[in-house]
VEXBAFI-266278 format. One record per residue: x, z, y of N, C-alpha, C, O in turn. Coordinates in nm, 2 decimals, decimal comma, always signed. Last residue first. Layout:
N
NODE | X | Z | Y | X | Z | Y | X | Z | Y | X | Z | Y
...
***
This chain:
126
NODE | +4,51 | +4,05 | +1,20 | +4,40 | +4,15 | +1,16 | +4,30 | +4,08 | +1,07 | +4,20 | +4,15 | +1,03
NODE | +4,84 | +3,95 | +1,14 | +4,71 | +3,92 | +1,18 | +4,61 | +4,02 | +1,13 | +4,63 | +4,08 | +1,02
NODE | +5,16 | +3,95 | +1,26 | +5,07 | +4,03 | +1,17 | +4,93 | +4,01 | +1,23 | +4,90 | +4,04 | +1,34
NODE | +5,45 | +3,76 | +1,28 | +5,31 | +3,77 | +1,33 | +5,22 | +3,84 | +1,22 | +5,21 | +3,80 | +1,11
NODE | +5,77 | +3,71 | +1,39 | +5,68 | +3,79 | +1,30 | +5,55 | +3,80 | +1,36 | +5,53 | +3,85 | +1,47
NODE | +6,02 | +3,48 | +1,44 | +5,89 | +3,52 | +1,47 | +5,82 | +3,60 | +1,36 | +5,82 | +3,55 | +1,24
NODE | +6,36 | +3,55 | +1,51 | +6,26 | +3,50 | +1,41 | +6,13 | +3,56 | +1,44 | +6,12 | +3,68 | +1,47
NODE | +6,66 | +3,48 | +1,69 | +6,53 | +3,54 | +1,67 | +6,45 | +3,47 | +1,57 | +6,47 | +3,36 | +1,54
NODE | +6,93 | +3,42 | +1,73 | +6,83 | +3,34 | +1,80 | +6,69 | +3,39 | +1,79 | +6,60 | +3,35 | +1,86
NODE | +7,14 | +3,71 | +1,77 | +7,09 | +3,59 | +1,70 | +6,98 | +3,52 | +1,78 | +6,95 | +3,57 | +1,89
NODE | +7,41 | +3,83 | +1,97 | +7,26 | +3,82 | +1,94 | +7,23 | +3,70 | +1,86 | +7,30 | +3,59 | +1,88
NODE | +7,66 | +4,06 | +2,07 | +7,62 | +3,94 | +2,01 | +7,47 | +3,94 | +1,96 | +7,43 | +4,05 | +1,91
NODE | +7,68 | +4,32 | +2,18 | +7,76 | +4,21 | +2,23 | +7,72 | +4,07 | +2,18 | +7,73 | +3,97 | +2,25
NODE | +7,49 | +4,59 | +2,31 | +7,52 | +4,50 | +2,20 | +7,59 | +4,37 | +2,26 | +7,56 | +4,33 | +2,37
NODE | +7,41 | +4,74 | +2,52 | +7,52 | +4,79 | +2,44 | +7,57 | +4,69 | +2,33 | +7,67 | +4,71 | +2,27
NODE | +7,17 | +4,64 | +2,61 | +7,29 | +4,60 | +2,69 | +7,42 | +4,65 | +2,62 | +7,53 | +4,61 | +2,65
NODE | +6,98 | +4,76 | +2,45 | +7,01 | +4,62 | +2,43 | +7,15 | +4,58 | +2,50 | +7,22 | +4,51 | +2,44
NODE | +7,03 | +5,07 | +2,29 | +7,01 | +5,00 | +2,42 | +7,06 | +4,85 | +2,41 | +7,17 | +4,83 | +2,36
NODE | +7,11 | +5,20 | +2,08 | +6,97 | +5,17 | +2,08 | +6,93 | +5,10 | +2,22 | +6,81 | +5,08 | +2,24
NODE | +7,39 | +5,22 | +1,85 | +7,33 | +5,20 | +1,98 | +7,18 | +5,16 | +1,98 | +7,14 | +5,09 | +1,89
NODE | +7,53 | +5,40 | +1,66 | +7,40 | +5,34 | +1,64 | +7,34 | +5,32 | +1,77 | +7,24 | +5,39 | +1,80
NODE | +7,80 | +5,45 | +1,75 | +7,77 | +5,44 | +1,61 | +7,64 | +5,37 | +1,58 | +7,64 | +5,28 | +1,50
NODE | +8,06 | +5,37 | +1,98 | +7,92 | +5,39 | +1,96 | +7,89 | +5,37 | +1,81 | +7,95 | +5,28 | +1,74
NODE | +8,32 | +5,31 | +2,01 | +8,28 | +5,43 | +2,06 | +8,13 | +5,46 | +2,04 | +8,09 | +5,57 | +2,07
NODE | +8,39 | +5,06 | +1,93 | +8,41 | +5,16 | +1,83 | +8,36 | +5,30 | +1,88 | +8,36 | +5,40 | +1,81
NODE | +8,18 | +4,78 | +1,99 | +8,25 | +4,90 | +2,04 | +8,27 | +5,01 | +1,94 | +8,17 | +5,04 | +1,87
NODE | +8,04 | +4,57 | +1,90 | +8,18 | +4,58 | +1,85 | +8,25 | +4,70 | +1,90 | +8,36 | +4,72 | +1,87
NODE | +7,72 | +4,52 | +1,77 | +7,80 | +4,59 | +1,87 | +7,94 | +4,61 | +1,82 | +7,96 | +4,67 | +1,72
NODE | +7,48 | +4,27 | +1,72 | +7,60 | +4,33 | +1,68 | +7,68 | +4,39 | +1,79 | +7,69 | +4,34 | +1,90
NODE | +7,14 | +4,21 | +1,63 | +7,24 | +4,22 | +1,73 | +7,36 | +4,29 | +1,67 | +7,34 | +4,38 | +1,58
NODE | +6,84 | +4,02 | +1,56 | +6,94 | +4,11 | +1,52 | +7,06 | +4,10 | +1,62 | +7,08 | +4,00 | +1,69
NODE | +6,50 | +4,01 | +1,68 | +6,64 | +3,97 | +1,69 | +6,73 | +4,07 | +1,63 | +6,71 | +4,19 | +1,63
NODE | +6,18 | +3,89 | +1,65 | +6,27 | +3,99 | +1,61 | +6,41 | +3,93 | +1,62 | +6,44 | +3,82 | +1,57
NODE | +5,90 | +3,84 | +1,84 | +6,02 | +3,78 | +1,80 | +6,12 | +3,89 | +1,77 | +6,14 | +3,98 | +1,85
NODE | +5,59 | +4,00 | +1,72 | +5,70 | +3,98 | +1,82 | +5,80 | +3,89 | +1,76 | +5,80 | +3,85 | +1,64
NODE | +5,37 | +4,24 | +1,60 | +5,39 | +4,10 | +1,63 | +5,49 | +4,08 | +1,74 | +5,47 | +4,13 | +1,85
NODE | +5,31 | +4,50 | +1,58 | +5,44 | +4,46 | +1,54 | +5,47 | +4,32 | +1,56 | +5,58 | +4,27 | +1,54
NODE | +5,04 | +4,52 | +1,63 | +5,14 | +4,56 | +1,74 | +5,28 | +4,53 | +1,70 | +5,37 | +4,54 | +1,79
NODE | +4,91 | +4,47 | +1,40 | +4,92 | +4,36 | +1,50 | +5,02 | +4,40 | +1,61 | +5,07 | +4,31 | +1,68
NODE | +5,13 | +4,60 | +1,14 | +5,01 | +4,59 | +1,21 | +5,03 | +4,50 | +1,33 | +5,14 | +4,45 | +1,35
NODE | +5,27 | +4,66 | +0,81 | +5,27 | +4,59 | +0,94 | +5,13 | +4,59 | +1,01 | +5,03 | +4,58 | +0,94
NODE | +5,37 | +4,80 | +0,59 | +5,25 | +4,85 | +0,67 | +5,24 | +4,79 | +0,81 | +5,22 | +4,85 | +0,91
NODE | +5,72 | +4,74 | +0,63 | +5,60 | +4,77 | +0,55 | +5,49 | +4,81 | +0,64 | +5,51 | +4,85 | +0,76
NODE | +6,01 | +4,56 | +0,64 | +5,90 | +4,60 | +0,72 | +5,77 | +4,62 | +0,64 | +5,73 | +4,52 | +0,58
NODE | +6,35 | +4,58 | +0,63 | +6,23 | +4,58 | +0,54 | +6,12 | +4,64 | +0,63 | +6,13 | +4,75 | +0,68
NODE | +6,60 | +4,41 | +0,75 | +6,50 | +4,49 | +0,80 | +6,38 | +4,48 | +0,71 | +6,31 | +4,38 | +0,71
NODE | +6,96 | +4,38 | +0,70 | +6,82 | +4,35 | +0,66 | +6,73 | +4,45 | +0,73 | +6,77 | +4,56 | +0,78
NODE | +7,27 | +4,20 | +0,73 | +7,19 | +4,32 | +0,76 | +7,04 | +4,28 | +0,74 | +7,00 | +4,17 | +0,76
NODE | +7,57 | +4,08 | +0,58 | +7,43 | +4,07 | +0,61 | +7,37 | +4,21 | +0,65 | +7,41 | +4,31 | +0,60
NODE | +7,81 | +4,02 | +0,44 | +7,80 | +4,00 | +0,58 | +7,65 | +3,99 | +0,63 | +7,62 | +3,90 | +0,71
NODE | +7,83 | +4,09 | +0,18 | +7,75 | +3,97 | +0,21 | +7,74 | +3,94 | +0,36 | +7,67 | +3,84 | +0,39
NODE | +7,96 | +4,33 | +0,20 | +8,02 | +4,23 | +0,12 | +7,95 | +4,09 | +0,14 | +8,01 | +3,98 | +0,12
NODE | +7,78 | +4,48 | +0,35 | +7,91 | +4,43 | +0,42 | +7,98 | +4,33 | +0,33 | +8,04 | +4,24 | +0,39
NODE | +7,47 | +4,50 | +0,39 | +7,56 | +4,47 | +0,28 | +7,68 | +4,40 | +0,33 | +7,68 | +4,29 | +0,37
NODE | +7,23 | +4,73 | +0,52 | +7,34 | +4,63 | +0,54 | +7,41 | +4,62 | +0,41 | +7,42 | +4,71 | +0,33
NODE | +6,91 | +4,81 | +0,65 | +7,02 | +4,83 | +0,55 | +7,12 | +4,72 | +0,58 | +7,09 | +4,62 | +0,65
NODE | +6,62 | +4,97 | +0,77 | +6,73 | +4,89 | +0,80 | +6,84 | +4,92 | +0,70 | +6,86 | +5,03 | +0,66
NODE | +6,27 | +4,99 | +0,73 | +6,40 | +5,04 | +0,68 | +6,51 | +4,93 | +0,71 | +6,50 | +4,82 | +0,67
NODE | +5,95 | +5,10 | +0,85 | +6,06 | +5,00 | +0,85 | +6,19 | +5,07 | +0,79 | +6,21 | +5,19 | +0,81
NODE | +5,80 | +5,33 | +0,83 | +5,74 | +5,20 | +0,79 | +5,85 | +5,09 | +0,77 | +5,84 | +5,01 | +0,68
NODE | +5,93 | +5,55 | +0,93 | +5,85 | +5,57 | +0,81 | +5,79 | +5,44 | +0,75 | +5,74 | +5,44 | +0,64
NODE | +5,92 | +5,43 | +1,26 | +5,98 | +5,53 | +1,16 | +5,88 | +5,55 | +1,05 | +5,76 | +5,57 | +1,07
NODE | +5,83 | +5,27 | +1,45 | +5,84 | +5,21 | +1,32 | +5,89 | +5,31 | +1,22 | +5,90 | +5,27 | +1,10
NODE | +5,81 | +5,42 | +1,68 | +5,69 | +5,33 | +1,65 | +5,71 | +5,27 | +1,51 | +5,61 | +5,23 | +1,45
NODE | +6,05 | +5,54 | +1,72 | +5,94 | +5,62 | +1,67 | +5,82 | +5,53 | +1,62 | +5,75 | +5,57 | +1,53
NODE | +6,32 | +5,35 | +1,60 | +6,23 | +5,38 | +1,71 | +6,11 | +5,46 | +1,65 | +6,08 | +5,44 | +1,53
NODE | +6,59 | +5,49 | +1,41 | +6,47 | +5,41 | +1,42 | +6,39 | +5,45 | +1,55 | +6,40 | +5,56 | +1,60
NODE | +6,90 | +5,47 | +1,24 | +6,83 | +5,53 | +1,35 | +6,71 | +5,44 | +1,38 | +6,73 | +5,32 | +1,39
NODE | +7,14 | +5,55 | +0,98 | +7,04 | +5,47 | +1,04 | +6,96 | +5,55 | +1,15 | +6,96 | +5,67 | +1,15
NODE | +7,46 | +5,51 | +0,83 | +7,36 | +5,60 | +0,90 | +7,27 | +5,51 | +0,97 | +7,30 | +5,41 | +1,03
NODE | +7,66 | +5,38 | +0,70 | +7,52 | +5,33 | +0,68 | +7,42 | +5,43 | +0,73 | +7,31 | +5,43 | +0,69
NODE | +7,93 | +5,39 | +0,69 | +7,86 | +5,50 | +0,62 | +7,71 | +5,46 | +0,60 | +7,65 | +5,50 | +0,51
NODE | +8,00 | +5,16 | +0,85 | +8,04 | +5,17 | +0,71 | +7,96 | +5,27 | +0,63 | +7,92 | +5,25 | +0,52
NODE | +7,85 | +5,14 | +1,11 | +7,94 | +5,04 | +1,05 | +7,95 | +5,05 | +0,90 | +7,92 | +4,96 | +0,83
NODE | +7,49 | +5,21 | +1,13 | +7,63 | +5,23 | +1,16 | +7,72 | +5,14 | +1,08 | +7,67 | +5,07 | +0,99
NODE | +7,20 | +5,05 | +1,25 | +7,27 | +5,11 | +1,14 | +7,42 | +5,11 | +1,17 | +7,47 | +5,02 | +1,24
NODE | +6,88 | +5,07 | +1,41 | +7,02 | +5,05 | +1,41 | +7,08 | +5,11 | +1,29 | +7,03 | +5,20 | +1,23
NODE | +6,56 | +4,93 | +1,53 | +6,64 | +5,01 | +1,43 | +6,79 | +4,98 | +1,45 | +6,82 | +4,87 | +1,50
NODE | +6,43 | +4,85 | +1,78 | +6,36 | +4,88 | +1,65 | +6,44 | +4,97 | +1,56 | +6,39 | +5,08 | +1,52
NODE | +6,40 | +4,83 | +2,13 | +6,48 | +4,87 | +2,01 | +6,39 | +4,89 | +1,90 | +6,28 | +4,95 | +1,91
NODE | +6,25 | +4,55 | +2,30 | +6,26 | +4,69 | +2,26 | +6,34 | +4,71 | +2,14 | +6,34 | +4,63 | +2,05
NODE | +6,22 | +4,34 | +2,58 | +6,28 | +4,36 | +2,45 | +6,29 | +4,51 | +2,42 | +6,34 | +4,58 | +2,51
NODE | +5,90 | +4,36 | +2,75 | +6,05 | +4,37 | +2,75 | +6,10 | +4,38 | +2,60 | +6,02 | +4,43 | +2,52
NODE | +5,63 | +4,12 | +2,73 | +5,69 | +4,26 | +2,72 | +5,84 | +4,25 | +2,72 | +5,90 | +4,15 | +2,69
NODE | +5,52 | +3,87 | +2,71 | +5,49 | +3,95 | +2,83 | +5,55 | +4,09 | +2,83 | +5,52 | +4,17 | +2,93
NODE | +5,52 | +3,88 | +2,36 | +5,49 | +3,81 | +2,48 | +5,46 | +3,90 | +2,60 | +5,37 | +3,98 | +2,58
NODE | +5,77 | +4,11 | +2,23 | +5,64 | +4,05 | +2,23 | +5,62 | +3,98 | +2,36 | +5,68 | +4,00 | +2,46
NODE | +6,07 | +4,15 | +2,07 | +6,01 | +4,12 | +2,20 | +5,88 | +4,05 | +2,19 | +5,87 | +3,94 | +2,13
NODE | +6,30 | +4,37 | +1,91 | +6,19 | +4,28 | +1,91 | +6,13 | +4,26 | +2,05 | +6,15 | +4,35 | +2,14
NODE | +6,61 | +4,44 | +1,73 | +6,52 | +4,45 | +1,85 | +6,40 | +4,35 | +1,83 | +6,40 | +4,26 | +1,75
NODE | +6,84 | +4,59 | +1,52 | +6,72 | +4,50 | +1,53 | +6,64 | +4,54 | +1,66 | +6,62 | +4,66 | +1,69
NODE | +7,20 | +4,62 | +1,49 | +7,07 | +4,66 | +1,53 | +6,96 | +4,55 | +1,52 | +7,00 | +4,43 | +1,52
NODE | +7,51 | +4,75 | +1,38 | +7,41 | +4,64 | +1,38 | +7,28 | +4,70 | +1,42 | +7,25 | +4,81 | +1,39
NODE | +7,86 | +4,78 | +1,45 | +7,73 | +4,85 | +1,43 | +7,62 | +4,74 | +1,45 | +7,64 | +4,65 | +1,53
NODE | +8,12 | +4,61 | +1,29 | +8,02 | +4,61 | +1,39 | +7,90 | +4,71 | +1,35 | +7,86 | +4,71 | +1,24
NODE | +8,30 | +4,60 | +1,09 | +8,35 | +4,67 | +1,20 | +8,24 | +4,68 | +1,31 | +8,26 | +4,73 | +1,42
NODE | +8,20 | +4,44 | +0,89 | +8,19 | +4,58 | +0,87 | +8,24 | +4,66 | +0,99 | +8,21 | +4,78 | +0,99
NODE | +8,27 | +4,18 | +0,98 | +8,13 | +4,23 | +0,99 | +8,12 | +4,38 | +0,98 | +8,05 | +4,44 | +1,05
NODE | +8,49 | +4,03 | +1,01 | +8,50 | +4,16 | +1,05 | +8,36 | +4,22 | +1,06 | +8,34 | +4,31 | +1,15
NODE | +8,50 | +3,76 | +0,95 | +8,55 | +3,85 | +0,85 | +8,55 | +3,99 | +0,89 | +8,61 | +4,08 | +0,82
NODE | +8,22 | +3,53 | +1,02 | +8,34 | +3,61 | +1,05 | +8,38 | +3,71 | +0,94 | +8,30 | +3,73 | +0,85
NODE | +7,86 | +3,55 | +1,07 | +7,98 | +3,48 | +1,04 | +8,10 | +3,57 | +1,07 | +8,08 | +3,68 | +1,12
NODE | +7,58 | +3,71 | +0,92 | +7,68 | +3,71 | +1,02 | +7,80 | +3,63 | +0,98 | +7,84 | +3,63 | +0,86
NODE | +7,23 | +3,70 | +0,88 | +7,36 | +3,66 | +0,82 | +7,46 | +3,65 | +0,94 | +7,43 | +3,58 | +1,04
NODE | +6,96 | +3,90 | +0,83 | +7,05 | +3,85 | +0,94 | +7,19 | +3,82 | +0,88 | +7,25 | +3,92 | +0,83
NODE | +6,62 | +3,91 | +0,73 | +6,77 | +3,90 | +0,70 | +6,84 | +3,85 | +0,82 | +6,79 | +3,77 | +0,90
NODE | +6,32 | +4,09 | +0,68 | +6,41 | +4,00 | +0,76 | +6,55 | +4,02 | +0,72 | +6,60 | +4,12 | +0,68
NODE | +6,05 | +4,10 | +0,48 | +6,19 | +4,15 | +0,49 | +6,26 | +4,04 | +0,57 | +6,27 | +3,93 | +0,53
NODE | +5,71 | +4,23 | +0,52 | +5,81 | +4,12 | +0,53 | +5,95 | +4,19 | +0,53 | +5,97 | +4,30 | +0,56
NODE | +5,38 | +4,32 | +0,42 | +5,52 | +4,35 | +0,43 | +5,60 | +4,22 | +0,45 | +5,56 | +4,11 | +0,41
NODE | +5,05 | +4,42 | +0,54 | +5,15 | +4,36 | +0,45 | +5,29 | +4,39 | +0,49 | +5,32 | +4,48 | +0,57
NODE | +4,89 | +4,53 | +0,73 | +4,91 | +4,61 | +0,61 | +5,01 | +4,55 | +0,51 | +5,05 | +4,61 | +0,42
NODE | +4,77 | +4,22 | +0,83 | +4,79 | +4,36 | +0,86 | +4,79 | +4,44 | +0,74 | +4,71 | +4,42 | +0,65
NODE | +4,92 | +3,93 | +0,68 | +4,81 | +4,01 | +0,72 | +4,84 | +4,15 | +0,75 | +4,94 | +4,21 | +0,69
NODE | +5,18 | +3,73 | +0,83 | +5,13 | +3,82 | +0,73 | +5,01 | +3,90 | +0,77 | +4,99 | +3,92 | +0,89
NODE | +5,40 | +3,47 | +0,90 | +5,27 | +3,53 | +0,92 | +5,23 | +3,61 | +0,80 | +5,24 | +3,57 | +0,69
NODE | +5,76 | +3,53 | +0,96 | +5,64 | +3,46 | +0,92 | +5,51 | +3,52 | +0,96 | +5,51 | +3,62 | +1,04
NODE | +6,11 | +3,57 | +0,89 | +5,99 | +3,59 | +0,96 | +5,88 | +3,51 | +0,91 | +5,89 | +3,42 | +0,82
NODE | +6,34 | +3,50 | +0,76 | +6,25 | +3,59 | +0,69 | +6,12 | +3,61 | +0,76 | +6,03 | +3,68 | +0,71
NODE | +6,65 | +3,53 | +0,95 | +6,55 | +3,45 | +0,87 | +6,45 | +3,55 | +0,81 | +6,47 | +3,67 | +0,82
NODE | +6,91 | +3,49 | +1,20 | +6,80 | +3,56 | +1,14 | +6,71 | +3,47 | +1,05 | +6,70 | +3,35 | +1,08
NODE | +7,24 | +3,48 | +1,24 | +7,13 | +3,39 | +1,21 | +7,03 | +3,47 | +1,14 | +7,05 | +3,52 | +1,03
NODE | +7,52 | +3,52 | +1,46 | +7,41 | +3,58 | +1,38 | +7,30 | +3,49 | +1,36 | +7,25 | +3,42 | +1,46
NODE | +7,87 | +3,51 | +1,49 | +7,74 | +3,44 | +1,51 | +7,64 | +3,50 | +1,41 | +7,67 | +3,53 | +1,30
NODE | +8,13 | +3,66 | +1,67 | +8,05 | +3,66 | +1,55 | +7,92 | +3,58 | +1,59 | +7,86 | +3,60 | +1,70
NODE | +8,46 | +3,71 | +1,78 | +8,34 | +3,64 | +1,80 | +8,26 | +3,64 | +1,66 | +8,32 | +3,63 | +1,56
***
């Protein structure tokens, strides 16, 4: 069992940057693949980025590639999402998630994740 707590959301002008953090409980954080998802009002939850367990390989949605960067610090039980060049279409609640399956490296489907945080609001204004 792992508990996830996101932080770092807020209001930013278009073109600005934010860094989201996700702190995980437990002693097996390095055994989980981690991901970020987002959900805008009236829309389905969508994949943003994922990072593998130890090597740190990353995978991004096309909509954020080149602007967002996911990273992790296993010593701090944390995963991060650096978001640059934000635009109004990035406005959403952002969730971090953990996948305990050893058969997947960087899952991009929400159903493949086992644990979720409560979310943090990101709003980019024009």
